C-alpha positions as CSV (number, residue, x, y, z in Angstrom):
1,L,15.1,2.0,-4.6
2,F,15.3,4.4,-7.6
3,T,12.5,2.5,-9.3
4,I,10.3,2.4,-6.1
5,F,10.8,6.0,-4.9
6,L,11.4,8.0,-8.1
7,K,10.7,6.2,-11.4
8,I,7.3,4.8,-10.9
9,P,5.7,7.6,-8.7
10,F,6.7,10.2,-11.3
11,Q,5.1,8.2,-14.2
12,R,1.8,10.1,-13.9
13,D,0.9,9.0,-17.5
14,L,0.2,5.5,-16.0
15,T,-3.0,4.4,-14.3
16,L,-1.5,4.4,-10.9
17,G,-3.0,1.8,-8.5
18,S,-4.3,2.7,-5.0
19,E,-0.9,2.0,-3.4
20,L,0.9,4.5,-5.6
21,R,-1.2,7.6,-5.1
22,F,0.4,10.7,-3.6
23,G,0.1,12.8,-0.5
24,F,-0.4,12.5,3.2
25,S,-3.8,10.8,2.9
26,R,-5.3,7.7,4.3
27,G,-3.3,5.8,6.9
28,A,-0.7,8.6,7.3
29,S,-2.3,10.6,10.2
30,S,-0.4,8.7,12.9
31,A,2.8,9.5,11.0
32,I,1.8,13.2,10.9
33,V,1.3,13.2,14.6
34,T,4.6,11.5,15.2
35,L,6.3,14.0,12.9
36,L,4.8,16.8,14.9
37,I,6.1,15.2,18.1
38,L,9.6,14.9,16.6
39,L,9.5,18.6,15.5
40,G,8.4,19.5,19.1
41,F,11.3,17.6,20.5
42,G,13.7,19.3,18.1
43,A,12.3,22.8,18.8
44,T,12.5,22.2,22.6
45,L,16.2,21.1,22.4
46,F,17.1,23.9,20.0
47,V,15.5,26.7,22.1
48,G,16.3,25.4,25.6
49,K,19.5,23.4,25.2
50,K,21.1,24.6,22.1
51,K,24.6,23.4,23.0
52,R,23.4,19.9,23.8
53,F,21.4,19.9,20.6
54,T,24.5,20.5,18.5
55,K,26.7,18.0,20.5
56,D,26.1,15.2,18.0
57,L,25.5,17.4,15.0
58,P,26.5,14.9,12.2
59,L,24.1,12.2,13.4
60,T,21.4,14.8,14.0
61,V,21.8,16.2,10.5
62,L,21.7,12.6,9.1
63,F,18.4,11.9,10.9
64,G,17.0,15.3,9.8
65,L,17.9,14.7,6.1
66,L,16.4,11.2,6.2
67,V,13.1,12.4,7.7
68,L,12.9,15.4,5.3
69,G,13.6,13.2,2.3
70,L,11.0,10.7,3.3
71,C,8.5,13.5,3.9
72,A,9.1,14.8,0.4
73,A,8.7,11.2,-1.0
74,Q,5.4,10.9,0.9
75,L,4.0,13.8,-1.2
76,L,4.6,11.6,-4.3
77,W,3.7,8.1,-2.9
78,L,1.5,7.5,0.0
79,R,3.1,4.1,0.8
80,T,6.3,5.9,1.8
81,V,4.6,6.0,5.2
82,D,5.8,2.4,5.6
83,F,9.4,3.8,5.6
84,L,8.6,7.2,7.1
85,W,6.9,5.8,10.2
86,P,9.9,3.6,11.5
87,M,12.3,6.5,10.6
88,L,10.3,8.9,12.8
89,I,10.3,6.4,15.7
90,A,14.0,5.9,15.3
91,A,14.6,9.7,15.3
92,I,12.5,10.1,18.4
93,A,14.3,7.3,20.1
94,Y,17.7,8.9,19.2
95,L,16.7,12.3,20.6
96,H,15.3,10.7,23.8
97,G,18.4,8.6,24.2
98,R,20.7,11.5,24.0
99,H,18.5,13.8,26.0
100,P,16.4,11.7,28.5
101,T,14.4,14.7,29.8
102,V,13.3,15.9,26.3
103,F,9.8,14.5,26.6
104,R,9.2,16.3,29.9
105,D,10.8,19.5,28.7
106,A,8.8,19.4,25.4
107,K,5.5,19.1,27.3
108,R,6.4,22.1,29.5
109,F,7.5,24.1,26.4
110,L,4.6,23.3,24.1
111,L,1.6,22.5,26.4
112,P,-0.3,24.7,28.8
113,K,1.0,24.6,32.4
114,F,-2.1,23.1,33.9
115,F,-2.0,20.2,31.3
116,A,1.7,19.6,30.9
117,G,2.3,17.7,34.1
118,S,-0.8,15.7,34.0
119,F,-1.0,12.0,33.2
120,L,-3.8,12.9,30.7
121,A,-1.2,14.7,28.6
122,D,0.8,11.5,28.2
123,L,-2.4,9.5,27.4
124,F,-3.5,12.1,24.9
125,I,-0.2,11.9,23.1
126,V,-0.2,8.1,22.9
127,L,-3.8,8.1,21.7
128,A,-3.0,10.7,19.1
129,I,-0.1,8.5,17.7
130,L,-2.2,5.4,17.6
131,Q,-5.5,6.9,16.4
132,S,-5.3,6.1,12.7
133,I,-4.2,2.5,13.5
134,T,-7.1,2.1,16.0
135,I,-9.6,3.6,13.6
136,G,-8.4,1.5,10.8
137,V,-8.7,-1.7,12.8
138,I,-12.2,-0.8,13.8
139,Q,-13.3,0.0,10.3
140,I,-11.8,-3.2,8.9
141,S,-13.4,-5.4,11.6
142,R,-16.8,-3.9,10.9
143,D,-16.6,-3.9,7.1
144,E,-18.7,-6.8,5.7
145,R,-16.8,-6.6,2.4
146,R,-13.7,-7.8,4.2
147,S,-15.2,-11.3,4.4
148,L,-13.5,-14.1,2.5
149,T,-16.8,-15.2,1.0
150,P,-16.5,-13.2,-2.3
151,F,-13.1,-14.7,-2.9
152,R,-14.1,-18.4,-2.6
153,A,-14.3,-18.8,-6.4
154,I,-10.5,-19.5,-6.2
155,E,-11.3,-22.8,-4.4
156,A,-12.5,-24.2,-7.7
157,V,-8.9,-24.1,-9.1
158,A,-7.0,-27.4,-9.5
159,P,-4.1,-27.8,-7.0
160,G,-0.7,-26.5,-8.1
161,A,-2.1,-24.4,-10.9
162,T,-0.5,-21.1,-12.1
163,V,-3.1,-18.4,-11.7
164,L,-3.1,-15.2,-13.7
165,N,-5.2,-13.0,-11.3
166,A,-5.9,-9.9,-13.3
167,A,-7.4,-8.4,-10.1
168,W,-4.0,-7.9,-8.5
169,D,-5.3,-6.7,-5.1
170,S,-7.2,-10.0,-4.6
171,F,-3.9,-11.8,-4.0
172,P,-3.9,-11.7,-0.1
173,P,-7.3,-13.3,0.3
174,F,-6.6,-15.7,-2.6
175,L,-3.4,-16.7,-0.9
176,A,-5.2,-17.2,2.5
177,L,-7.6,-19.5,0.8
178,R,-5.3,-21.3,-1.6
179,S,-1.7,-21.1,-0.6
180,D,-0.8,-24.1,-2.9
181,L,-1.3,-22.1,-6.1
182,R,1.2,-19.9,-7.9
183,Y,0.0,-16.3,-8.6
184,A,1.2,-14.2,-11.5
185,T,0.4,-10.8,-9.8
186,G,0.4,-9.7,-6.2
187,M,1.7,-6.1,-6.2
188,D,0.3,-2.9,-7.6
189,P,0.2,-3.4,-11.4
190,T,2.2,-0.2,-12.0
191,F,5.3,-2.1,-10.9
192,L,4.5,-4.6,-13.7
193,H,4.8,-1.8,-16.2
194,D,8.5,-1.4,-15.5
195,E,9.1,-5.1,-16.1
196,D,6.6,-5.9,-18.8
197,P,4.7,-2.9,-20.3
198,V,2.7,-5.2,-22.6
199,A,1.3,-7.3,-19.8
200,Y,0.6,-4.2,-17.8
201,A,-1.4,-2.6,-20.7
202,L,-3.4,-5.7,-21.3
203,I,-4.5,-6.1,-17.7
204,A,-5.3,-2.4,-17.5
205,Q,-7.5,-2.7,-20.6
206,F,-9.7,-5.6,-19.2
207,E,-12.8,-3.4,-19.0
208,H,-12.7,-2.9,-22.8
209,V,-12.4,-6.6,-23.7
210,G,-15.1,-7.6,-26.1
211,T,-15.3,-4.3,-28.0
212,E,-14.5,-3.9,-31.6
213,S,-11.1,-2.3,-30.8
214,L,-10.2,-5.1,-28.4
215,P,-11.6,-8.6,-29.4
216,A,-11.6,-11.0,-26.5
217,G,-9.7,-13.7,-28.4
218,T,-6.9,-11.3,-29.3
219,W,-6.7,-10.0,-25.7
220,T,-6.5,-13.5,-24.3
221,E,-3.8,-14.7,-26.7
222,Q,-1.6,-11.7,-26.1
223,L,-2.0,-11.8,-22.3
224,L,-1.3,-15.6,-22.1
225,D,1.8,-15.1,-24.4
226,A,3.0,-12.4,-22.0
227,V,2.1,-14.3,-18.8
228,P,1.7,-18.1,-19.4
229,S,-0.9,-19.4,-16.9
230,D,-3.2,-22.4,-16.3
231,V,-6.1,-20.3,-14.9
232,L,-7.3,-16.8,-15.6
233,V,-9.2,-15.0,-12.8
234,V,-11.0,-11.7,-13.5
235,R,-13.5,-9.5,-11.6
236,N,-17.2,-10.3,-12.1
237,Q,-18.4,-6.7,-12.1
238,H,-18.0,-6.1,-15.8
239,P,-20.6,-8.4,-17.6
240,K,-19.6,-7.5,-21.2
241,P,-16.0,-8.7,-20.9
242,I,-17.0,-11.8,-19.0
243,D,-19.5,-12.7,-21.7
244,A,-16.9,-12.1,-24.4
245,L,-14.4,-14.3,-22.6
246,K,-16.9,-17.2,-22.4
247,R,-16.9,-17.3,-26.2
248,V,-13.1,-17.6,-26.4
249,P,-12.2,-21.2,-27.4
250,R,-9.0,-21.3,-25.3
251,L,-11.0,-20.5,-22.2
252,Q,-13.4,-22.7,-20.2
253,L,-15.5,-21.1,-17.5
254,V,-15.0,-23.0,-14.2
255,T,-17.1,-20.8,-11.9
256,S,-18.5,-17.3,-11.8
257,T,-19.6,-17.1,-8.2
258,G,-19.1,-14.2,-5.8
259,S,-17.0,-11.3,-7.1
260,F,-14.8,-13.3,-9.6
261,A,-15.0,-15.4,-12.7
262,V,-12.5,-18.3,-13.1
263,F,-11.5,-19.6,-16.5
264,R,-9.3,-22.7,-17.2
265,V,-6.8,-22.2,-20.0
266,R,-6.7,-24.8,-22.7
267,W,-3.2,-25.4,-23.9
């Protein structure tokens, strides 16, 4: 937990992957709405039923500290929302369980009178909580780039091979297409830095492969020494590194279709 929540998010000198950026940004809007609802519940109980609010003070304080701590962590690492979201739901369930009328009281306390008792108020709150999820599903379903077609280059790999997929975020579609293979990377590469800084640095330098400062042969040897593999898969969007890798004796180009180039490693 120390590594996930504190060590890696604070390492701003690294090239943080998309999963380790900071702030209440993409995908967190539903959590923000839920946090506002929780704060509304708390304010309603504190103002209207102060004695009942303090009845279970230790447990209330515990939930408060957990929520505040995760909100602070969210400012450093956006994937904290995966922990913050269920904690907010648990805190709301706790308050509602201890005070069954809190939802009704909160609507009366926070919403205009003409709107508070309406079914539309309940519908509005539910839609506000689910809006980022709904929008995300719609965007994904209409995004042509989400097709598996660009990832089908992995189908050219021999069964049972160990794949060094330098494009770490391609792991989910690769696994969907070829679950029989073993993959070297599947998480944000920043996590790799903590376990193997050399491998992390080599993968991060892929765009510079083939330059005078980073010959393709040297890069390949060092990377395979750090992460022994049967197959190397890299993105096809950088032609210079791909052309340089084609000239490396240890690598044999299997396919270069779609968004990826697949090389078989000669041992």
